[in-house]
C-alpha positions, -999 to +999 in steps of 0.1 A: +051-131+600+078-107+607+115-112+606+121-132+638+149-153+621+170-121+618+171-114+655+207-114+667+220-119+631+248-097+617+241-102+580+212-108+556+213-120+521+192-096+499+179-110+467+167-083+442+153-090+408+163-079+373+137-070+347+141-105+333+131-120+367+166-133+374+175-129+411+207-113+423+218-122+458+240-099+479+250-102+516+245-068+534+246-052+568+213-044+583+196-030+614+162-038+627+140-009+638+138-012+676+105+006+676+088-023+658+088-059+670+110-078+646+087-108+649+056-089+640+040-079+607+051-043+615+088-053+614+112-030+597+148-035+586+171-008+574+199-016+548+223+009+532+244+008+501+261+030+475+236+048+453+251+036+420+248-001+430+228-025+409+205-034+438+194+002+440+185+002+403+167-031+407+147-020+438+136+012+421+123-009+392+108-037+414+104-035+452+098-072+456+128-088+473+137-120+493+158-120+524+175-148+544+200-148+573+235-154+561+272-154+569+295-125+560+303-143+527+266-147+519+261-184+528+225-187+537+219-199+573+180-198+574+149-198+553+142-172+525+114-148+532+094-126+508+096-089+515+092-055+501+120-029+498+119+008+491+144+036+490+139+061+518+151+096+524+149+123+550+147+118+587+138+081+583+169+074+562+191+093+588+176+072+616+182+040+596+218+049+589+223+058+626+210+023+637+233+006+612+263+028+623+257+019+659+253-018+652+285-022+632+308+003+650+337+007+648+337-007+612+311+019+600+331+047+614+362+036+594+341+032+563+324+065+567+358+082+570+370+068+537+336+074+521+341+112+525+369+111+500+350+090+474+319+113+473+295+086+465+258+089+474+246+065+501+211+051+499+191+037+527+165+011+520+136+000+542+126-036+541+092-048+554+074-082+553+055-089+521 
């Protein structure tokens, strides 16, 4: 149980599912919730993306996802795990975004600077073990 294989990893491959059942895999940045043991059933992982992305649409339709550790290019380096994803808002989303920003600094600072000009909504997702 939990997400122990993601400890000390930089990327995870997130597979979301279309209405047809076809999976779509995407490498993403993530941050584990330090308040929950990553190896336990209470593990929590935060991911963020642009609000108009396909994965947001797919997760709103079906929160069932699969995740696996991967390289920056999405090459899977570990086993796939079933999980659940949900879009979060409010303080919890701010906390998740802060954890991601700290983990990937200075890259997130650079991306955040340019994101201000694009005016795209950012969405934070919470992933938990299935």
